[in-house]
Wavefront OBJ file of the C-alpha trace (Angstrom):
o trace
v 84.212 222.398 -73.138
v 84.797 219.073 -74.891
v 87.979 217.063 -74.336
v 88.052 213.684 -76.087
v 84.330 213.148 -75.620
v 84.152 214.447 -72.046
v 81.856 217.471 -71.995
v 81.495 220.011 -69.246
v 79.549 223.259 -69.139
v 80.251 225.642 -66.277
v 77.262 227.289 -64.609
v 76.342 230.765 -65.903
v 78.719 233.462 -64.659
v 81.696 231.112 -64.202
v 84.817 231.283 -66.385
v 87.837 229.046 -66.894
v 90.714 230.187 -64.705
v 93.038 227.212 -64.596
v 93.178 223.926 -66.504
v 95.291 220.774 -66.249
v 95.219 218.054 -68.931
v 97.161 214.797 -68.828
v 98.220 212.841 -71.922
v 99.581 209.293 -72.015
v 101.179 207.574 -75.003
v 100.019 204.058 -75.869
v 96.791 202.145 -75.911
v 94.589 201.849 -72.812
v 95.602 198.812 -70.775
v 99.009 198.537 -72.482
v 100.875 199.374 -69.281
v 103.039 202.330 -68.304
v 104.147 204.672 -71.056
v 105.408 208.188 -71.611
v 103.075 210.895 -70.340
v 102.870 214.663 -70.134
v 100.713 217.009 -68.073
v 99.857 220.430 -69.491
v 98.752 223.175 -67.113
v 97.253 226.487 -68.136
v 96.760 229.293 -65.637
v 96.748 233.095 -65.633
v 100.047 234.920 -65.296
v 100.801 236.873 -62.147
v 99.645 240.464 -62.335
v 102.515 242.643 -63.526
v 104.771 239.724 -64.469
v 106.864 240.303 -67.593
v 106.862 237.718 -70.380
v 110.657 237.389 -70.124
v 110.390 236.501 -66.409
v 107.596 233.985 -66.992
v 109.546 232.334 -69.831
v 112.656 232.026 -67.643
v 110.627 230.541 -64.769
v 108.993 228.041 -67.131
v 112.333 226.969 -68.586
v 113.762 226.520 -65.089
v 110.774 224.433 -64.017
v 111.004 222.246 -67.133
v 114.719 221.546 -66.678
v 114.132 220.625 -63.027
v 111.226 218.258 -63.706
v 112.114 216.555 -67.014
v 115.125 214.266 -66.797
v 117.875 214.823 -69.393
v 116.302 218.033 -70.754
v 119.217 220.310 -71.653
v 120.130 223.284 -73.805
v 116.718 224.931 -73.964
v 116.691 227.991 -76.211
v 114.214 230.856 -76.106
v 113.008 232.317 -79.391
v 110.567 235.009 -80.438
v 107.015 233.825 -81.113
l 1 2 3 4 5 6 7 8 9 10 11 12 13 14 15 16 17 18 19 20 21 22 23 24 25 26 27 28 29 30 31 32 33 34 35 36 37 38 39 40 41 42 43 44 45 46 47 48 49 50 51 52 53 54 55 56 57 58 59 60 61 62 63 64 65 66 67 68 69 70 71 72 73 74 75
């Protein structure tokens, strides 16, 4: 795995199960700026896509200030 120059190779037999990546806008040392954290993890066994999408939308509206009127659409 290579993320912006950081390389990591898991030992043989291991696989990626969950990943969290943080992004920050602006130049290093320029002070606080907008940021976002992206998390990837496996879905619960048996969970329906519709349920997972609704849970994600609920979580986003509760954690991102002023986020309103989200609309689901087919991929």
